[in-house]
N, C-alpha and C positions, 0 to 999 in steps of 0.2 A: 420041488423048488419053492422056497418061501417067497412071500409077496415082496419083502424087502430086497431079496436077491434079484427077482424079476424086474422090479422097478429100477434097480441099479443098472441092469443090463440094458433096459430100454432107454435110460438116460444116456448111456454110452453110445447107443445106436443113434439117438437123436442128435448128440453132439457131432457125430460123423456126418450125418445128413446136413446139418447146418454148414459144416465145412465144405461139403460137396456143392451146396447151393452157392456159396461164395465163389468157389472155383469156377463153377459153370457161368456165373454172372461176369466174372473177370474175363473169361474167354469170349463171351458174347459182346463185351464192350468194344473190342477191336473191330468187330464187324459193324456195329452200330456207328462207330466213328467213320468207317469207310462210306457208309450210306450218307452220312451228313456231308462229308467232303465231296462225294459225287454230286449231290444236289447243289452244293455251292459252286462247283465247276460248271454245272449246267446253267445256273443262273448267270454266271460270269460270261459264258459264251452265248447265252441267250438262244440256245437251241437244244432239241432233244434228238440226238442222232441214234441210229440203230445200235451203235456201240454202247451208248449209255443205257438204252432200254434193256439190252441183253445183260449188261453188267448189273443194273439195278434188280432185274428179275432174279439173278443168282444171289445177290446180296440179301434180298428180302426172303428168298427161300431158306437161306441159311439162318437168318434172324428168326424166322418162324420155328425152325427145327430147334434152335437154341432155347427159345421161349417154352416150347413144349417139353423139352428135357428138364428145364428148371421147374416148370409146373409139376412134372411128375415127381421130382424130388421133394418139393414142398408138400404135395399131397401125402407122400409117404411119411413125411415128418409129422403132419397133422394126425395121421393114423396112430403114430407112436404116442403123441400127446394124449389122444383119446384113450389109448390103452393105459397110460400112466394114471390118468384121472380116474378111470374105472377101477383100477387096483387100489388107489388111495381111498375111494369111496367104499369099496368092499371091506377094506381094513377098518375104516371108521365104523361101519355098520356092525362088523364082527365085534369090535370093542364095545360098542353100545349094547349089543345083545348080551354080551358076557358081563356087563356091568363094570367094564374097565374103560377108562378114558385115556386116549393117547396124549402125548405131551403137547401136540398141536391143536388139540380139541379141548378147550376149557370145560370143566365139569358143568353139566347142565344146571345143577342146583345152585351154582355160585356165579353163573354167567351174568354179568351186568347188562343192562339194557343197551348201553352204548356199544358194548362189544357185539351184541346181537345185531344191531343196526349196521355196524361196520361189516360183519360177515355177510349180511344180506346184500349190501352194496357190492362187495367183492364178488359174490356169486353172480350178480347181474352183469358185472363188467367182464367176467371170465366166461360167460356163456358163449360157446363157439359160434362163429359166423358160418352159415351154410354157403359153401362154394361149390356149385355144381359144374359139371362139364357142359360145353355148348349143347343146347337142346334139352338139357335136363330140367324137369319141373321141380319146384320146391316140395320136399316130402312132408307128410303129416308132422305136426308139432314144430314146423319151421315158422316162426313168427305167428301170424294169425291163422295158419293152416290148422284145421281141427284134427284131432286124433281119429284114427279109424274106429268104426263102431264097435269092433271087437277088441279094441286096445285095452290092456290091463297095465296100470302103472306098476313099476317094479319097487321092491323094498328099497327105501332110502330116497325115492323120488319125492320132489316137492310138488304139492298140489294146492289148489284152492278147494277148501272143504266147507260145506254148509252145515253149521252146527247150531244147537240151541244154546243161547247165552243163559247166564244165571237168572236174568229177569224173565226168561221164557221166550224172548224174541229170538229170531234166527239171524245169523250173520255168517258171512263168508270169511274164513280165516286161512292164513298160510299154515300148512301142515305137512308132515312127513309121513310117507307110507310105511307102516310097520309090516303089514301082511295083507293078502287078499285070499278070500275063501271062494273057490269055484263052486262049492256046493250051495252056499248061501248067496253068492254074488255080492258079497259085502267086503268093504275095506275096514281094516283097523288103522287109524292114523293118530299121530301125536301132534298136539298143538306145538308149533315151532317156538312159541313164546314160553320161556321157562317159568314165567310167573303163573301161567295157567296149569302147567304140568298135567294136562288132561289127555286121556286117550279116548277116542271116539270110534264107535262102530257105525259105519255109514254105508248106505246103498250106493251103487255106481252113479245114480243120477245126482247124488250130492257131492260128486267129486269132479273137478275139472283139472286135467293134467296141465302143467305149465309148459311153455315152449322148451324144446330141447336145443334149438338153434335160433340165433338171431337171423332175420331176413335182411338181405342187402337191398336197400331202396334203389340202388343204381342198376341192379341186374334182375331183381325179383320183386318189383313193386306190387305185384298181385298178391304177395304173401304178407302184406301189411293191412292193418285196419284202415278204413277210409274215413275221411272227415265226416263228423257228425254221427258216426256209428256208435251204438250203445255197447259199452264194454263193462267189465269188472276190472278195476285197477287197484293196486295196493297203495293205500294212502301213505304219503311220505312220513317216515319215522314211526310207522305203526306196522302191525302184522295182520291187518284186516283189509279185505277187499270191499270197495264200495262202487256203486253204479256211477258211470261217468260217460261223457261224450268225448269222442276224439276231436281235439281242436286242430292239431297239426300232427302229421306222422313224421317219422325220422326222414331226414334228407340224406344222411350219411350213415354208414354202418354203425358208427359209434354213438349216434344220436339217440335221445329218448323220445317217447311220445310226449306231446303236450295235451293234457286232458282237462275237462271241466267236470268236476265232481258235483253230483246233485247236492244242493245245500239250500234249504228253505230260508236261511238267514239272509240270503241275497235276493234282491228284487226279482231277478229273472230266474231264480231257482237254481243257479249254478255258481260254483266258486270261480275265482280268477284262474287262469291257466296254471297248471302245476305239472312238472316233469315226472314221468314214471318210465322206468326202464322196460324194454321189450319183454324181458323175462317175467314181469309182473303185470302184464295186461293180457286178459283172456276174454273170449266171447261171453256175453251175458246170456244166461239161459232164461232170464225172465223178460217178459214183455215190458216195454216202457209204459209207465202210467200216463194216462191222458189227463 
C-alpha cells in the first residue's frame, strides 16, 4: 500500500472519529443538563434529600462514563493524527534522499529566509501536547524532560547541534538528522538554514534532541523548565541557539517561554524578555560562567 493511499485511509478514519466525538458529546449534554437542573431544584428547596443524593450519584456516574468514552475516542483520533504526520515525514525524507522535492516542500536551494522562519513557527505550533492518563508521568522529551541516555535521534528529527563556525568559534544551530552510525557513535546532520547548506559529522555529546511533545503547565508543571534555569533557546528569527535564563514558563499549553538571552550590550548582561516556543528550548549542557 502506498503512503498516499494509507494517508487517505487514515484521514477517512479520523473524519469518522471526529463525528463520533460530536455524537458522544451531544448524548452527554442531556445528562449534564439534568445535573444542572437537579442542583437548581435543590437550591430552590434548600435541602439535600436522600432522593436527590441518589439521583445525583447516578447522574454523575453516567457523566463520568460519558467523559471517559469521549476521551477514548479523542485519544484514538490523536493516534491517527500521529500516524499521518509520521507518514508525511517519511515521504518528505524519502523525497529529500532521492533528490526530489514534493509540491508542499519548497526546494532547499531556493527557500527564502522568510519561508524558513514561517515553517519553523508552524513546526512549533503543531508540536503535539502530551496528554497522559491519570497517574501517568511525562515521558522523556516531553517539554524539559531529557532523553534517555541511550536515545538515538531518528532520521529527519530536528536537533540542536554544536558545530564550528567559519571563524572557528563554536555555536549551537538547528539541524536535521541525516543518519546515525552505531559503529562510530556519530551523527550526520544538515544545517536547517539553506544558506549554510552544510553537513556535519558530530559526536552524540554535540547533539541535543528537541522536545517531541509540549508539556501542559496545568497538569505536568514538573515537565517545564523553572524560573532562572539556564537553557539554550532559539533566538527569534534565527536558526541558532544561545544561552538564556528562563524568565517565566508557560502558564497555558499554547504559551511560550519568556527568556533572557545572555547579552553583554546590556548592563546586567541579559536581554529584555523574549518569547521562545517550547519546541526550541532545551537544557544547556554548559555550566554558567561566573
